[in-house]
A tleap script that builds the chain and sets N, CA, C and O, in Angstrom:
source leaprc.protein.ff14SB
mol = sequence {
  NMET ASN LYS LEU SER MET SER ILE ILE PHE
  PHE LEU LEU SER ILE CYS CYS TYR ALA GLY
  ASP ARG SER THR ILE LYS SER LEU VAL GLY
  LYS ARG ILE TRP ILE GLU ASP ALA PHE ALA
  GLY GLN SER PHE THR LEU LEU LYS GLY GLY
  SER ASN GLY ASN GLU GLU PHE LYS VAL LEU
  TRP GLN ARG HIE GLY SER GLY VAL PRO ASP
  ILE ARG THR GLN LYS PHE LYS VAL ARG LEU
  ASP SER LYS TYR GLN TYR ARG PHE ILE LEU
  ASP HIE PRO GLU GLU LYS ASN GLY GLU PHE
  MET VAL SER ILE PHE ASN GLY ASP LYS ILE
  LYS VAL TYR LEU ASN GLY ILE ARG ILE TYR
  ALA ASP GLY ILE CLYS
}
set mol.1.N position { 5.005 2.374 44.977 }
set mol.1.CA position { 4.431 1.201 44.281 }
set mol.1.C position { 3.125 1.619 43.595 }
set mol.1.O position { 2.813 1.214 42.475 }
set mol.2.N position { 2.439 2.389 44.276 }
set mol.2.CA position { 1.128 2.735 43.716 }
set mol.2.C position { 1.103 3.504 42.481 }
set mol.2.O position { 0.341 3.350 41.527 }
set mol.3.N position { 2.105 4.412 42.635 }
set mol.3.CA position { 2.144 5.154 41.328 }
set mol.3.C position { 2.699 4.356 40.066 }
set mol.3.O position { 2.269 4.607 38.940 }
set mol.4.N position { 3.590 3.464 40.276 }
set mol.4.CA position { 4.027 2.491 39.283 }
set mol.4.C position { 3.000 1.784 38.670 }
set mol.4.O position { 2.945 1.793 37.440 }
set mol.5.N position { 2.071 1.092 39.407 }
set mol.5.CA position { 0.978 0.589 39.006 }
set mol.5.C position { -0.032 1.278 38.309 }
set mol.5.O position { -0.640 0.696 37.411 }
set mol.6.N position { -0.309 2.531 38.628 }
set mol.6.CA position { -1.132 3.425 37.971 }
set mol.6.C position { -0.615 3.945 36.702 }
set mol.6.O position { -1.332 4.236 35.745 }
set mol.7.N position { 0.763 4.056 36.738 }
set mol.7.CA position { 1.313 4.395 35.301 }
set mol.7.C position { 1.376 3.205 34.397 }
set mol.7.O position { 1.309 3.374 33.180 }
set mol.8.N position { 1.498 2.032 34.907 }
set mol.8.CA position { 1.357 0.698 33.921 }
set mol.8.C position { -0.047 0.735 33.416 }
set mol.8.O position { -0.266 0.540 32.221 }
set mol.9.N position { -1.094 0.996 34.339 }
set mol.9.CA position { -2.484 0.888 33.890 }
set mol.9.C position { -2.823 2.024 32.708 }
set mol.9.O position { -3.513 1.826 31.708 }
set mol.10.N position { -2.188 3.201 33.070 }
set mol.10.CA position { -2.468 4.414 32.071 }
set mol.10.C position { -1.821 4.029 30.625 }
set mol.10.O position { -2.303 4.245 29.513 }
set mol.11.N position { -0.746 3.478 30.918 }
set mol.11.CA position { 0.068 3.071 29.633 }
set mol.11.C position { -0.831 2.121 28.784 }
set mol.11.O position { -1.064 2.359 27.599 }
set mol.12.N position { -1.361 0.956 29.490 }
set mol.12.CA position { -2.075 -0.204 28.886 }
set mol.12.C position { -3.468 0.520 28.394 }
set mol.12.O position { -3.945 0.103 27.338 }
set mol.13.N position { -4.029 1.386 28.964 }
set mol.13.CA position { -5.237 1.960 28.603 }
set mol.13.C position { -4.888 2.794 27.276 }
set mol.13.O position { -5.603 2.675 26.282 }
set mol.14.N position { -3.976 3.486 27.284 }
set mol.14.CA position { -3.572 4.303 26.053 }
set mol.14.C position { -3.297 3.466 25.037 }
set mol.14.O position { -3.713 3.820 23.933 }
set mol.15.N position { -2.696 2.430 25.113 }
set mol.15.CA position { -2.299 1.449 23.946 }
set mol.15.C position { -3.712 0.978 23.373 }
set mol.15.O position { -4.016 1.032 22.181 }
set mol.16.N position { -4.501 0.525 24.363 }
set mol.16.CA position { -5.930 -0.074 23.869 }
set mol.16.C position { -6.704 0.969 23.054 }
set mol.16.O position { -7.397 0.729 22.065 }
set mol.17.N position { -6.478 2.184 23.630 }
set mol.17.CA position { -7.475 3.266 22.887 }
set mol.17.C position { -7.130 3.725 21.609 }
set mol.17.O position { -7.963 3.972 20.737 }
set mol.18.N position { -5.710 3.862 21.458 }
set mol.18.CA position { -5.140 4.365 20.236 }
set mol.18.C position { -4.507 3.250 19.277 }
set mol.18.O position { -3.981 3.613 18.225 }
set mol.19.N position { -4.549 2.031 19.596 }
set mol.19.CA position { -4.105 1.191 18.752 }
set mol.19.C position { -5.155 0.867 17.539 }
set mol.19.O position { -4.736 0.452 16.458 }
set mol.20.N position { -6.337 1.051 17.752 }
set mol.20.CA position { -7.235 0.665 16.611 }
set mol.20.C position { -7.375 1.899 15.731 }
set mol.20.O position { -8.233 1.877 14.849 }
set mol.21.N position { -6.678 2.875 15.877 }
set mol.21.CA position { -6.877 4.033 14.773 }
set mol.21.C position { -6.101 3.960 13.728 }
set mol.21.O position { -6.165 4.792 12.823 }
set mol.22.N position { -5.249 2.927 13.726 }
set mol.22.CA position { -4.240 2.804 12.718 }
set mol.22.C position { -5.011 2.119 11.358 }
set mol.22.O position { -5.680 1.088 11.428 }
set mol.23.N position { -4.810 2.815 10.242 }
set mol.23.CA position { -5.449 2.260 9.051 }
set mol.23.C position { -4.764 0.925 8.551 }
set mol.23.O position { -3.609 0.650 8.876 }
set mol.24.N position { -5.440 0.210 7.842 }
set mol.24.CA position { -4.653 -1.063 7.310 }
set mol.24.C position { -4.763 -0.898 5.955 }
set mol.24.O position { -5.415 0.010 5.440 }
set mol.25.N position { -4.052 -1.878 5.252 }
set mol.25.CA position { -4.029 -1.973 3.841 }
set mol.25.C position { -5.452 -1.928 3.024 }
set mol.25.O position { -5.650 -1.405 1.928 }
set mol.26.N position { -6.306 -2.561 3.787 }
set mol.26.CA position { -7.737 -2.750 3.311 }
set mol.26.C position { -8.388 -1.190 3.015 }
set mol.26.O position { -9.417 -1.018 2.362 }
set mol.27.N position { -7.687 -0.240 3.546 }
set mol.27.CA position { -8.205 1.138 3.307 }
set mol.27.C position { -7.689 1.771 2.021 }
set mol.27.O position { -8.165 2.793 1.526 }
set mol.28.N position { -6.703 1.089 1.542 }
set mol.28.CA position { -6.148 1.581 0.274 }
set mol.28.C position { -6.839 0.676 -1.004 }
set mol.28.O position { -6.536 0.998 -2.152 }
set mol.29.N position { -7.582 -0.228 -0.818 }
set mol.29.CA position { -8.319 -0.915 -1.812 }
set mol.29.C position { -9.278 0.049 -2.511 }
set mol.29.O position { -10.223 0.634 -1.980 }
set mol.30.N position { -8.752 0.146 -4.220 }
set mol.30.CA position { -9.564 0.905 -4.933 }
set mol.30.C position { -8.982 2.324 -5.064 }
set mol.30.O position { -9.540 3.174 -5.757 }
set mol.31.N position { -7.735 2.581 -4.315 }
set mol.31.CA position { -7.192 4.002 -4.460 }
set mol.31.C position { -6.013 3.757 -5.275 }
set mol.31.O position { -5.227 2.846 -5.014 }
set mol.32.N position { -5.858 4.639 -6.367 }
set mol.32.CA position { -4.773 4.627 -7.222 }
set mol.32.C position { -3.756 5.396 -6.734 }
set mol.32.O position { -3.979 6.459 -6.155 }
set mol.33.N position { -2.560 4.920 -6.927 }
set mol.33.CA position { -1.324 5.453 -6.501 }
set mol.33.C position { -0.610 5.967 -7.729 }
set mol.33.O position { -0.429 5.187 -8.664 }
set mol.34.N position { -0.182 7.235 -7.804 }
set mol.34.CA position { 0.392 7.678 -9.107 }
set mol.34.C position { 1.807 7.765 -8.847 }
set mol.34.O position { 2.250 7.982 -7.719 }
set mol.35.N position { 2.644 7.572 -10.042 }
set mol.35.CA position { 4.089 7.532 -10.006 }
set mol.35.C position { 4.510 8.434 -11.303 }
set mol.35.O position { 4.122 8.055 -12.409 }
set mol.36.N position { 5.195 9.466 -11.201 }
set mol.36.CA position { 5.271 10.247 -12.208 }
set mol.36.C position { 6.884 9.859 -12.827 }
set mol.36.O position { 7.892 9.686 -12.142 }
set mol.37.N position { 6.781 9.795 -14.173 }
set mol.37.CA position { 8.004 9.509 -14.943 }
set mol.37.C position { 8.181 10.531 -16.056 }
set mol.37.O position { 7.631 11.629 -15.974 }
set mol.38.N position { 8.968 10.177 -17.137 }
set mol.38.CA position { 9.353 11.004 -18.131 }
set mol.38.C position { 8.206 11.211 -19.225 }
set mol.38.O position { 8.139 12.089 -20.086 }
set mol.39.N position { 7.344 10.188 -18.964 }
set mol.39.CA position { 6.109 10.108 -20.034 }
set mol.39.C position { 4.935 10.625 -19.248 }
set mol.39.O position { 5.113 11.557 -18.463 }
set mol.40.N position { 3.641 10.035 -19.421 }
set mol.40.CA position { 2.539 10.423 -18.913 }
set mol.40.C position { 2.308 10.037 -17.415 }
set mol.40.O position { 1.505 10.597 -16.669 }
set mol.41.N position { 3.166 8.951 -17.071 }
set mol.41.CA position { 3.236 8.387 -15.903 }
set mol.41.C position { 2.665 6.922 -15.549 }
set mol.41.O position { 2.107 6.287 -16.444 }
set mol.42.N position { 2.780 6.440 -14.409 }
set mol.42.CA position { 2.186 5.132 -14.080 }
set mol.42.C position { 1.397 5.252 -12.939 }
set mol.42.O position { 1.387 6.269 -12.247 }
set mol.43.N position { 0.681 4.171 -12.696 }
set mol.43.CA position { 0.027 4.025 -11.297 }
set mol.43.C position { -0.362 2.599 -10.956 }
set mol.43.O position { -0.472 1.720 -11.810 }
set mol.44.N position { -0.540 2.441 -9.806 }
set mol.44.CA position { -1.082 1.087 -9.398 }
set mol.44.C position { -2.107 1.166 -8.381 }
set mol.44.O position { -2.098 2.096 -7.575 }
set mol.45.N position { -3.079 0.169 -8.352 }
set mol.45.CA position { -4.233 0.234 -7.746 }
set mol.45.C position { -4.666 -1.092 -6.810 }
set mol.45.O position { -5.064 -2.075 -7.435 }
set mol.46.N position { -4.620 -1.157 -5.598 }
set mol.46.CA position { -4.731 -2.431 -4.770 }
set mol.46.C position { -6.176 -2.946 -5.227 }
set mol.46.O position { -7.091 -2.123 -5.209 }
set mol.47.N position { -6.379 -3.975 -5.547 }
set mol.47.CA position { -7.637 -4.695 -5.895 }
set mol.47.C position { -7.903 -5.841 -4.956 }
set mol.47.O position { -6.957 -6.577 -4.678 }
set mol.48.N position { -9.204 -6.092 -4.389 }
set mol.48.CA position { -9.435 -7.011 -3.422 }
set mol.48.C position { -10.461 -7.996 -4.083 }
set mol.48.O position { -11.388 -7.504 -4.726 }
set mol.49.N position { -10.352 -9.343 -3.967 }
set mol.49.CA position { -11.069 -10.346 -4.587 }
set mol.49.C position { -11.107 -11.592 -3.797 }
set mol.49.O position { -11.046 -11.634 -2.568 }
set mol.50.N position { -11.214 -12.606 -4.592 }
set mol.50.CA position { -11.217 -14.121 -3.823 }
set mol.50.C position { -12.537 -14.658 -4.010 }
set mol.50.O position { -13.552 -14.041 -4.333 }
set mol.51.N position { -12.382 -16.028 -3.738 }
set mol.51.CA position { -13.680 -16.735 -3.664 }
set mol.51.C position { -13.664 -17.800 -2.347 }
set mol.51.O position { -12.687 -18.038 -1.637 }
set mol.52.N position { -14.774 -18.269 -2.245 }
set mol.52.CA position { -14.901 -19.345 -1.098 }
set mol.52.C position { -14.505 -18.772 0.164 }
set mol.52.O position { -13.934 -19.491 0.985 }
set mol.53.N position { -14.750 -17.518 0.420 }
set mol.53.CA position { -14.321 -16.796 1.503 }
set mol.53.C position { -12.796 -16.425 1.770 }
set mol.53.O position { -12.402 -15.797 2.753 }
set mol.54.N position { -12.003 -16.912 0.742 }
set mol.54.CA position { -10.618 -16.438 0.813 }
set mol.54.C position { -10.319 -15.016 0.281 }
set mol.54.O position { -10.623 -14.677 -0.863 }
set mol.55.N position { -9.762 -14.278 1.091 }
set mol.55.CA position { -9.260 -12.773 0.572 }
set mol.55.C position { -8.062 -13.055 -0.351 }
set mol.55.O position { -7.145 -13.867 -0.222 }
set mol.56.N position { -8.327 -12.152 -1.325 }
set mol.56.CA position { -7.049 -12.524 -2.274 }
set mol.56.C position { -6.963 -10.964 -2.779 }
set mol.56.O position { -7.979 -10.359 -3.120 }
set mol.57.N position { -5.606 -10.344 -2.797 }
set mol.57.CA position { -5.393 -9.010 -3.255 }
set mol.57.C position { -4.509 -9.145 -4.503 }
set mol.57.O position { -3.729 -10.079 -4.688 }
set mol.58.N position { -4.713 -8.111 -5.345 }
set mol.58.CA position { -3.969 -8.252 -6.577 }
set mol.58.C position { -3.688 -6.668 -6.804 }
set mol.58.O position { -4.436 -5.893 -6.209 }
set mol.59.N position { -2.746 -6.181 -7.558 }
set mol.59.CA position { -2.453 -4.815 -8.061 }
set mol.59.C position { -2.763 -4.695 -9.488 }
set mol.59.O position { -2.475 -5.515 -10.360 }
set mol.60.N position { -3.368 -3.612 -9.625 }
set mol.60.CA position { -3.463 -3.292 -11.292 }
set mol.60.C position { -2.441 -2.178 -11.671 }
set mol.60.O position { -2.527 -1.026 -11.246 }
set mol.61.N position { -1.616 -2.556 -12.381 }
set mol.61.CA position { -0.560 -1.695 -12.873 }
set mol.61.C position { -1.037 -1.130 -14.188 }
set mol.61.O position { -1.503 -1.837 -15.081 }
set mol.62.N position { -0.878 0.363 -14.272 }
set mol.62.CA position { -1.346 0.939 -15.628 }
set mol.62.C position { -0.325 1.888 -16.005 }
set mol.62.O position { 0.166 2.604 -15.132 }
set mol.63.N position { 0.048 1.975 -17.199 }
set mol.63.CA position { 0.964 2.852 -17.898 }
set mol.63.C position { 0.230 3.800 -18.561 }
set mol.63.O position { -0.360 3.378 -19.556 }
set mol.64.N position { 0.097 4.951 -18.299 }
set mol.64.CA position { -0.726 5.956 -19.006 }
set mol.64.C position { 0.096 6.657 -20.149 }
set mol.64.O position { 1.323 6.755 -20.158 }
set mol.65.N position { -0.731 7.113 -21.078 }
set mol.65.CA position { -0.147 7.657 -22.353 }
set mol.65.C position { -0.725 9.135 -22.487 }
set mol.65.O position { -1.692 9.419 -21.781 }
set mol.66.N position { -0.246 10.004 -23.266 }
set mol.66.CA position { -0.736 11.215 -23.473 }
set mol.66.C position { -1.885 10.941 -24.603 }
set mol.66.O position { -1.684 10.220 -25.581 }
set mol.67.N position { -2.968 11.533 -24.368 }
set mol.67.CA position { -4.204 11.520 -25.468 }
set mol.67.C position { -4.962 10.364 -25.194 }
set mol.67.O position { -6.085 10.257 -25.685 }
set mol.68.N position { -4.365 9.256 -24.281 }
set mol.68.CA position { -5.150 8.149 -24.157 }
set mol.68.C position { -5.094 7.712 -22.940 }
set mol.68.O position { -4.048 7.872 -22.311 }
set mol.69.N position { -6.177 7.085 -22.363 }
set mol.69.CA position { -6.312 6.962 -20.774 }
set mol.69.C position { -5.195 5.999 -20.436 }
set mol.69.O position { -4.443 6.410 -19.551 }
set mol.70.N position { -4.925 4.843 -20.927 }
set mol.70.CA position { -3.733 4.086 -20.547 }
set mol.70.C position { -3.309 3.248 -21.827 }
set mol.70.O position { -4.097 2.866 -22.692 }
set mol.71.N position { -1.964 3.027 -21.809 }
set mol.71.CA position { -1.259 2.337 -22.852 }
set mol.71.C position { -1.306 0.723 -22.624 }
set mol.71.O position { -1.526 -0.102 -23.511 }
set mol.72.N position { -1.043 0.434 -21.197 }
set mol.72.CA position { -1.053 -0.977 -20.712 }
set mol.72.C position { -1.564 -1.161 -19.517 }
set mol.72.O position { -1.371 -0.258 -18.703 }
set mol.73.N position { -2.177 -2.103 -19.181 }
set mol.73.CA position { -2.749 -2.601 -17.841 }
set mol.73.C position { -2.281 -3.984 -17.656 }
set mol.73.O position { -2.262 -4.794 -18.583 }
set mol.74.N position { -1.906 -4.249 -16.460 }
set mol.74.CA position { -1.515 -5.726 -16.140 }
set mol.74.C position { -1.791 -5.887 -14.552 }
set mol.74.O position { -1.710 -4.952 -13.755 }
set mol.75.N position { -2.099 -7.104 -14.249 }
set mol.75.CA position { -2.417 -7.415 -12.836 }
set mol.75.C position { -1.173 -8.234 -12.234 }
set mol.75.O position { -0.536 -8.972 -12.987 }
set mol.76.N position { -0.876 -8.127 -11.081 }
set mol.76.CA position { 0.170 -8.733 -10.415 }
set mol.76.C position { -0.462 -9.343 -9.099 }
set mol.76.O position { -1.472 -8.821 -8.629 }
set mol.77.N position { 0.082 -10.363 -8.544 }
set mol.77.CA position { -0.307 -11.000 -7.359 }
set mol.77.C position { 0.351 -10.171 -6.127 }
set mol.77.O position { 1.466 -9.681 -6.309 }
set mol.78.N position { -0.165 -10.034 -5.144 }
set mol.78.CA position { 0.287 -9.342 -3.921 }
set mol.78.C position { 0.506 -10.318 -2.674 }
set mol.78.O position { -0.306 -11.185 -2.351 }
set mol.79.N position { 1.725 -10.058 -2.011 }
set mol.79.CA position { 1.905 -10.689 -0.981 }
set mol.79.C position { 1.793 -9.891 0.232 }
set mol.79.O position { 2.331 -8.797 0.401 }
set mol.80.N position { 1.042 -10.523 1.083 }
set mol.80.CA position { 0.667 -9.659 2.482 }
set mol.80.C position { 1.744 -10.043 3.435 }
set mol.80.O position { 1.911 -11.200 3.820 }
set mol.81.N position { 2.604 -8.835 3.867 }
set mol.81.CA position { 3.418 -9.134 4.975 }
set mol.81.C position { 2.765 -9.071 6.385 }
set mol.81.O position { 3.160 -9.719 7.354 }
set mol.82.N position { 1.542 -8.065 6.374 }
set mol.82.CA position { 0.974 -7.885 7.651 }
set mol.82.C position { -0.174 -7.160 7.120 }
set mol.82.O position { -0.238 -6.995 5.902 }
set mol.83.N position { -1.167 -6.667 7.950 }
set mol.83.CA position { -2.282 -5.882 7.677 }
set mol.83.C position { -1.909 -4.486 7.559 }
set mol.83.O position { -2.794 -3.644 7.409 }
set mol.84.N position { -0.699 -4.160 7.611 }
set mol.84.CA position { -0.170 -2.912 7.368 }
set mol.84.C position { 0.853 -2.661 6.064 }
set mol.84.O position { 1.372 -1.573 5.814 }
set mol.85.N position { 1.025 -3.806 5.336 }
set mol.85.CA position { 2.067 -3.984 4.416 }
set mol.85.C position { 1.862 -5.001 3.479 }
set mol.85.O position { 1.372 -6.086 3.792 }
set mol.86.N position { 2.274 -4.657 2.145 }
set mol.86.CA position { 2.152 -5.452 1.213 }
set mol.86.C position { 3.153 -5.378 0.144 }
set mol.86.O position { 3.703 -4.289 -0.018 }
set mol.87.N position { 3.475 -6.361 -0.610 }
set mol.87.CA position { 4.496 -6.214 -1.527 }
set mol.87.C position { 3.864 -6.879 -3.030 }
set mol.87.O position { 2.909 -7.654 -3.072 }
set mol.88.N position { 4.521 -6.455 -4.055 }
set mol.88.CA position { 4.287 -7.063 -5.409 }
set mol.88.C position { 5.355 -6.882 -6.254 }
set mol.88.O position { 6.083 -5.912 -6.047 }
set mol.89.N position { 5.638 -7.773 -7.346 }
set mol.89.CA position { 6.688 -7.743 -8.064 }
set mol.89.C position { 6.235 -7.227 -9.625 }
set mol.89.O position { 5.413 -7.828 -10.317 }
set mol.90.N position { 6.857 -6.142 -9.978 }
set mol.90.CA position { 6.617 -5.605 -11.404 }
set mol.90.C position { 7.421 -6.362 -12.397 }
set mol.90.O position { 8.651 -6.309 -12.358 }
set mol.91.N position { 6.856 -6.988 -13.190 }
set mol.91.CA position { 7.540 -7.966 -14.114 }
set mol.91.C position { 6.959 -7.828 -15.471 }
set mol.91.O position { 5.920 -8.428 -15.746 }
set mol.92.N position { 7.525 -7.123 -16.285 }
set mol.92.CA position { 7.163 -6.509 -17.540 }
set mol.92.C position { 8.461 -6.249 -18.216 }
set mol.92.O position { 9.360 -5.657 -17.617 }
set mol.93.N position { 8.621 -6.739 -19.653 }
set mol.93.CA position { 10.000 -6.373 -20.432 }
set mol.93.C position { 10.151 -5.013 -20.653 }
set mol.93.O position { 11.278 -4.566 -20.864 }
set mol.94.N position { 9.052 -4.195 -20.631 }
set mol.94.CA position { 9.248 -2.776 -21.051 }
set mol.94.C position { 9.262 -1.833 -20.037 }
set mol.94.O position { 9.229 -0.627 -20.282 }
set mol.95.N position { 9.318 -2.373 -18.709 }
set mol.95.CA position { 9.091 -1.458 -17.353 }
set mol.95.C position { 10.531 -1.742 -16.675 }
set mol.95.O position { 11.339 -2.620 -16.978 }
set mol.96.N position { 10.618 -0.813 -15.735 }
set mol.96.CA position { 11.654 -1.005 -14.794 }
set mol.96.C position { 11.192 -2.234 -13.678 }
set mol.96.O position { 10.485 -2.006 -12.696 }
set mol.97.N position { 11.651 -3.355 -13.979 }
set mol.97.CA position { 11.203 -4.414 -13.083 }
set mol.97.C position { 11.838 -4.252 -11.574 }
set mol.97.O position { 12.959 -3.777 -11.392 }
set mol.98.N position { 11.027 -4.683 -10.574 }
set mol.98.CA position { 11.435 -4.660 -9.327 }
set mol.98.C position { 10.231 -4.947 -8.369 }
set mol.98.O position { 9.043 -5.025 -8.682 }
set mol.99.N position { 10.813 -5.091 -7.105 }
set mol.99.CA position { 9.842 -5.340 -5.975 }
set mol.99.C position { 9.236 -4.137 -5.476 }
set mol.99.O position { 10.072 -3.313 -5.104 }
set mol.100.N position { 8.044 -3.785 -5.356 }
set mol.100.CA position { 7.455 -2.753 -4.650 }
set mol.100.C position { 6.975 -3.278 -3.240 }
set mol.100.O position { 6.481 -4.391 -3.061 }
set mol.101.N position { 7.182 -2.356 -2.294 }
set mol.101.CA position { 6.487 -2.415 -0.951 }
set mol.101.C position { 5.918 -1.403 -0.645 }
set mol.101.O position { 6.486 -0.321 -0.791 }
set mol.102.N position { 4.502 -1.501 -0.083 }
set mol.102.CA position { 3.702 -0.446 0.208 }
set mol.102.C position { 3.439 -0.690 1.785 }
set mol.102.O position { 3.192 -1.823 2.199 }
set mol.103.N position { 3.497 0.311 2.551 }
set mol.103.CA position { 3.295 0.305 3.845 }
set mol.103.C position { 2.547 1.452 4.255 }
set mol.103.O position { 2.550 2.488 3.591 }
set mol.104.N position { 1.734 1.278 5.604 }
set mol.104.CA position { 0.867 2.339 6.358 }
set mol.104.C position { 1.477 2.500 7.469 }
set mol.104.O position { 1.771 1.508 8.136 }
set mol.105.N position { 1.774 3.700 7.872 }
set mol.105.CA position { 2.222 4.120 9.141 }
set mol.105.C position { 1.261 4.764 9.942 }
set mol.105.O position { 0.076 4.453 9.821 }
set mol.106.N position { 1.628 5.642 10.764 }
set mol.106.CA position { 0.556 6.189 11.787 }
set mol.106.C position { -0.352 7.117 10.899 }
set mol.106.O position { 0.111 7.799 9.984 }
set mol.107.N position { -1.568 7.089 11.214 }
set mol.107.CA position { -2.562 7.824 10.441 }
set mol.107.C position { -2.897 7.184 9.070 }
set mol.107.O position { -3.266 6.026 8.875 }
set mol.108.N position { -2.718 8.059 8.259 }
set mol.108.CA position { -2.925 7.474 6.912 }
set mol.108.C position { -1.517 7.919 6.040 }
set mol.108.O position { -1.590 8.119 4.827 }
set mol.109.N position { -0.443 8.029 6.668 }
set mol.109.CA position { 0.925 8.073 5.845 }
set mol.109.C position { 1.310 6.782 5.247 }
set mol.109.O position { 1.471 5.751 5.900 }
set mol.110.N position { 1.465 6.905 3.839 }
set mol.110.CA position { 1.688 5.838 3.026 }
set mol.110.C position { 3.159 5.893 2.680 }
set mol.110.O position { 3.674 6.950 2.315 }
set mol.111.N position { 3.874 4.711 2.796 }
set mol.111.CA position { 5.275 4.750 2.206 }
set mol.111.C position { 5.393 3.808 1.117 }
set mol.111.O position { 4.823 2.724 1.236 }
set mol.112.N position { 6.144 4.105 -0.074 }
set mol.112.CA position { 6.234 3.134 -1.180 }
set mol.112.C position { 7.578 2.852 -1.384 }
set mol.112.O position { 8.345 3.808 -1.498 }
set mol.113.N position { 8.003 1.727 -1.450 }
set mol.113.CA position { 9.462 1.343 -1.758 }
set mol.113.C position { 9.717 0.667 -2.992 }
set mol.113.O position { 8.982 -0.270 -3.304 }
set mol.114.N position { 10.722 1.038 -3.785 }
set mol.114.CA position { 11.048 0.093 -4.975 }
set mol.114.C position { 12.470 -0.567 -4.831 }
set mol.114.O position { 13.403 0.191 -5.097 }
set mol.115.N position { 12.739 -1.627 -4.520 }
set mol.115.CA position { 13.798 -2.505 -4.388 }
set mol.115.C position { 14.586 -1.879 -3.046 }
set mol.115.O position { 15.784 -1.622 -2.922 }
set mol.116.N position { 13.643 -1.748 -2.219 }
set mol.116.CA position { 14.091 -1.206 -0.900 }
set mol.116.C position { 14.475 0.209 -0.725 }
set mol.116.O position { 14.934 0.618 0.342 }
set mol.117.N position { 14.264 1.082 -1.924 }
set mol.117.CA position { 14.539 2.486 -1.866 }
set mol.117.C position { 13.262 3.189 -1.756 }
set mol.117.O position { 12.402 2.979 -2.612 }
set mol.118.N position { 13.054 3.978 -0.824 }
set mol.118.CA position { 11.709 4.867 -0.654 }
set mol.118.C position { 11.571 5.881 -2.104 }
set mol.118.O position { 12.394 6.623 -2.640 }
set mol.119.N position { 10.291 5.571 -2.413 }
set mol.119.CA position { 10.005 6.708 -3.582 }
set mol.119.C position { 8.800 7.423 -3.163 }
set mol.119.O position { 7.997 6.865 -2.417 }
set mol.120.N position { 8.628 8.512 -3.549 }
set mol.120.CA position { 7.486 9.405 -3.125 }
set mol.120.C position { 6.421 9.382 -4.163 }
set mol.120.O position { 6.650 9.778 -5.306 }
set mol.121.N position { 5.086 8.857 -3.732 }
set mol.121.CA position { 4.120 8.820 -4.531 }
set mol.121.C position { 3.008 9.800 -4.153 }
set mol.121.O position { 2.450 9.658 -3.065 }
set mol.122.N position { 2.642 10.814 -5.009 }
set mol.122.CA position { 1.547 11.652 -4.758 }
set mol.122.C position { 0.228 11.310 -5.712 }
set mol.122.O position { 0.194 10.526 -6.660 }
set mol.123.N position { -0.766 12.070 -5.220 }
set mol.123.CA position { -1.872 11.692 -6.036 }
set mol.123.C position { -2.584 10.706 -5.622 }
set mol.123.O position { -3.155 10.188 -6.582 }
set mol.124.N position { -2.854 10.128 -4.502 }
set mol.124.CA position { -3.679 8.962 -4.014 }
set mol.124.C position { -5.077 9.441 -4.154 }
set mol.124.O position { -5.487 10.400 -3.500 }
set mol.125.N position { -5.858 8.747 -5.047 }
set mol.125.CA position { -7.150 8.922 -5.182 }
set mol.125.C position { -8.202 7.966 -4.820 }
set mol.125.O position { -9.385 8.253 -4.998 }
savepdb mol mol.pdb
quit
């Protein structure tokens, strides 16, 4: 019985010590996530704002062009699922419309999904 109680205490202490190391979506504010396509690419950046003490997040979507910094920029509302995951809907007539989900896993591993399918996004700055 003594070994069982010591194991439970060790397990609870390890959870307390390591649970705080996980990054939240707040660590992504201001970082651009690039997505390559057949043209110069696209990117989105999580922005934080709000007034009267309310936190509000938006995504700045940019379509990049060759020879110009960007062709189009647009802001979209963000829906927070948790402090580790958010979603936004890309809604533009000239883009591939869909729902994006961005999640942070152990450490700083970021996963991006488009309509439920994982896409790999490199070049987070």
